[in-house]
N, C-alpha and C positions, 0 to 999 in steps of 0.2 A: 504493499499500499504506499502511495506517495503522499507526502504532506502537500506539495504542489506538483501537479502532473504536467510538466511542459511537453513531455513526449507525446501525449495524447493529442495536444493541440498541434504539435509539429506534423504528426501523421495526417491530421485533418487537412492541412494546407501545404503538404509537402511539395506537390507539383508546382503550385503558385509561388512558393518560396524559392524553389530552385530556379525557376524561370526569371524571377526578379533578381536574384543574386547573379545568375549568369549574365544577364543584361548589363548590370553594373561592371562586371569584370570585363566583358567584352568591349564595352565603350570606353572603359579606362578613366572615367571621371570620378575618382574616389573621394575627392574633397569638394564639398559644395557642388555636387552634381545636381541635375534637375530633380531627382527624387526628393531631395531635401525641401526644395520649395514646394513640390507637390504635396509632400506630407504636411508641411506647415499649413497649406491652404485647406487640406481636407480636415486637419485637426481643429483649425479655427472654426470651420463650418460646424463641426460636430459639437464643439464646446459652446459655440455662440459668441465668439469674440472677434474683433477686427484683426487682431495680429497674434500670430504664434511665432516666437523666435526660438528656434531650436539651438541647443547648446550641448556640451560634451557629457554632462551628467547632472543629476538632481541637486547636488551640493552647489555647483556653479549656478544652477537656475535660482537658487536662494541667494547666493552671494552677489551676483551681478546686479540685481535691483538695489541692493544696499550701496554698492559702489556708484551706480548711476544716479542715486539720490543724494550722494555726498555725505552719507551717514558714516561717522567715524569717531575719533577720540572725543570724550565728553558726552556722548549720546547714549541714551538708554533705549533698548529694544526689548519688548515684553514677550516672553516665550513660555509655553508650557514646559514643565520639568519631565513629565511622563511622555517621552518621545525618543526618536533616535537622535544621536548626538549632533547630526548635521544642522538641525534647527538652530541650536545654540552656537555651534562651531563657526558658522558663517558670520555671526555677529562679532565674535572674538577676532576672526581673521580680518574683518573690516576695522578692527581697533575700537569698536564701540563695546558696550558691556550689556550682556544678556541679563535681564531681570527675571527670575523664575517665578512662575505663577502656578497655582494648583489647578486641578482638573475636576470635572463633574464625575460623580461615581458611576453614572450609567452609560454615558457616551464616551468617556475618557477624553473628551475635548476640553479646551481651556475654560476655567470657571470665570463667569462674568463678575461675580462678587469678588473673587480673589484678584482679578485683573484691576477692578476699580481701586481696591485697597493698595495694590502695587503702584499704580499711577500716582495716587494721592501721597504715598510715602516718598517717592522720588521727587515729587514736586516740593514737598515740605522740606526735604533734606537739601535741595538746591545744588548738590554736587554734579548731577547729570541732568541732561535735558531730554525729556521724553520725545522720542522721534518716531517710533514705529511699533507695530504689533505684528507678530508672525503666528497666527493661529494654525493649528495642525488638524487636518480632517483625518483623525486617527482611525486606522483600520478601514477607512472608506466612507465614514459618515461625516457630512459637512458640519463644521463648527457653527455656533449660533451667530451668523453674520448680521442679522438684523440688530442684535444688541452691540456687537462689535463695531459695526459701521457707525452707529449712533455715538458711541464713545469716541471713535476716531475723528468724526466730524466735530464733535464738541472740543476735543483736545488737539486738533490739527495734527493727527498722527497718520503716517503711511500704514496701509494694511497690505501685507504680503501673504497671500494664501499659500500655506504649504499643502499642496495637493498631491504630494508624492504617492499617496496611497489610495486617492480617490477619483482618478479619472474614470468616468462612466457613472459615477454617482451623481445625485442631484438633490435639490431641496427647493420645494415650492416653485417648480417649473424652471429652475436655473441650474445649469450643469456646474459641477465642481470644476474649478479652474478658472471660472468666470467671476469669482468673488474678489472683493478687495480692489486696490488700485492695480495690483499685478498679481498673477497666480504663478506658481512654480511647480513643476512636477518632475518625476524620475521615470526613466524607462529601463531601470534595473530589471533583469530577466524575470524575477519573481513577482513584479508588479502586475496588476490587472491588465495594463497595457505595457508590455515589456519587450525589449529587443534582445539581441543575442550578444550583449556586451554592455557598456555604459552608454547612457544617453539621457538628455533631459530637455526641458522646454519651459518657456515663459509665455504668459498670456496677458494681453492688455488691450484696452480700447483707445489708449492714448497714442496718437500717431507719433508725436515728438518723443515720448518715452520709449516706444518701440525702436525708433532710430537710434536712440541713445543706448539701448540694450545691445543692439546689433554692433554698435561701435565698440562698446566695452568688451564684448565677446570676441572681437576681431582685433586684439591689440590696441584698442582705442583709436581705430582708424578714422580719418576724416574722409576727404574726397577719394583717396586711394589708400591701399594698404601701406604705402610709404609716406603717407601724410598722417602723423600720429597727434590727435588732439586730446587724448585721455591716456592715462596709464591703465591699460586693460589687461585681458587675459587671452590666452589662445584656447577658446572653448567652442568647438564646432562638433555638430552631430555628423558622423561619418555617412557617406552616401549609402554604403551597404546597410547600415542600421536603419536609415530612412526607408530604403526599399522593403526591408523586413517589416517595419512598423506600418507601412501602408497596407500590407496584406493582413496584419493582425487587426488594424483598425476596422477593416472590412467586416470582421466577424465579432467585434467587440460588443455590439448590442445583443447579439444572440448569446454570447457568453455572460453578459450581465443578467439576462433573464435566467440563465442556468444557475448562476451564483445565488440569485434571489431564491430560487426553489430549494437549493442546498441549505441556505441559511434558515428558511422557514421550517424545513424538516428537522433541523437541529433544534429550533426554538420549540416546536411542537413536541419533540421527543424528550427534551431535557429540562424544559422550563419549570417542571414541578420538583426537580431534584437538585438543580444547581441554578446559579444565576446565569442565564443564558442571553446572549445578545439578541436584540430584536430590531427589525427595520425601523427607521425613523418615521415619525408621523409626517405625512405630507411630502415624502421624498423617498429616495432609495439609497442604500449603501453600495459602494463598489465592492464591498466584502473582500478587501485585500487580506484580511484575517477574520477568523470567527472565534471569539473569545467567550470563555465561560469563567466563572469564579466559584471556588469551593474552599472550605476551610482546610481540608486535607489535600490541598493541591499536590504536594510532593509525592504523597502516597498514590494518588490517582495517576500521576505522570509515570511512576515506576510501574504501576499495574498495566497501563496502556503499552508501555514499552515491552513488557513481558508477553503481551498479546500480539506483538507485531504492529502496533498502532503508533504512528509518530505524532508527537506533540511538541510545541515550542513555547517557551516563556518569553513573552514581550511585555515589558522589559524588565530585566533582572533587578535593576535599581534605578531610580530617577536621576536626572542629570545633576540636580543641586547637591547631591552627596558624593558625587564622583570626584576623583582627585583633580581632574583637569578644570572643573567648574565649581568646586566647593567655595571658592573665594568671591564668587560674584553675588550681587544682591538677590534677595528672595523677598516675596511678598510678606508683609507683617502677619503674625498669627500662625506662621508655619505653613506647611504643605502636607496635611494629614492624609489626604486621599492618595496623592502621588507616592507617599511613603507606605501606605497600607496595600495598594493594589498589587505591587510586585510579589507579595506573599501569598495571593490567592488566585491570581490569573493564570489561565492556560489556554492556548490557542490550538485549535483542532484542524485536521486536514480540511482545506477549503480550496476548491477549484472547480471549474465548470464541468469537469469530466468525471467527478466523483459519482460512482454508480450508487444506486439505492441500496444494493445488498451490502456494499462496503460501508455506507453511511449507517445502515441500520445495525451493522456489527459494532460500529463505534458507539452508537447510542445505547445498545443493550449492554455493552461492556461497562460503560459509565454508570448506567442505572443499576446494574448488579453490584458494582463495587460500592457505590454510595449507599445502596439499600443494605448490603451486608454490614457496612460500617455503622450505619444508623442502628441496626439490630443489636450490634455488639455494645454500643453506648447504652442503649435502652436496658440491656441485660446486666450491666455493671451496677 
């Protein structure tokens, strides 16, 4: 059993992938070939934005908007602590300071109450200037952008949507990636829309900002690559990866529907014995991961492993307690949810090709384990 079955997807579109890859190799336009622009245009239409700017990876997709906005020393950027390191890493790389904020216990997304407290604290201290918020659509569910955008407008903050796990997801009729002033995503192979290497993209409706992002991603170029108007990066999506992503984007909607069916089956089968993730009201998750929570998480993980069922803990510990980030500011009152969830959360196999028989075996294995443990506790 696979935690994420990329092989099944590859078999589904093998002939189309081979033809797309062969075309790039035969034509020899490996850097910024026509497939890159074609993919950008197709993805912009899918997400519902004016501009998609492809880049080398999801980390650059978060870093480049910070650089293009001039965010740096003396600036504060508010980020959730329960997420992958890249969300805070890019802030530190830009020489600004990440300010860690707690999460909501059900969606695992940034807590609005904790965010408000963090902004008030930074303003009162006066050492840093609040400049941006990077909400994360964790595991594929959109953050609360109605509340986030209201705060950003009031405080004059840039919103950079971290949609690394949520392309294909939506909320209230708007696709993930289209929120905030700019969105950023990753095409790491395990993502719902992933390539066969590293890749990323940025989303915006701002013409001038899109041009600036392209400049910063191409060594800060001006009229030509030998006319440098910014200190930028070398961050390009390879033509081969773009060709692969075009074929994967063509089946993404079908895969989103399949992921939703898998998630619903988990919720129906496990919701009465563990805390099981459910689809958001008024939208859909991209279901990059499917998370459950239970008090005996470590015991359950070991039992699943013994039964040949893979599972993964996302994330082992929040960023604000990790060595690289422990000295940065954090919201007042602590981050209790971010610190508690790593002890109870477990992510189960999730992909569009998970068969019902395999999924039912996962569900029954969990139910039997939790049931037997409950019986033991009751008898003691």
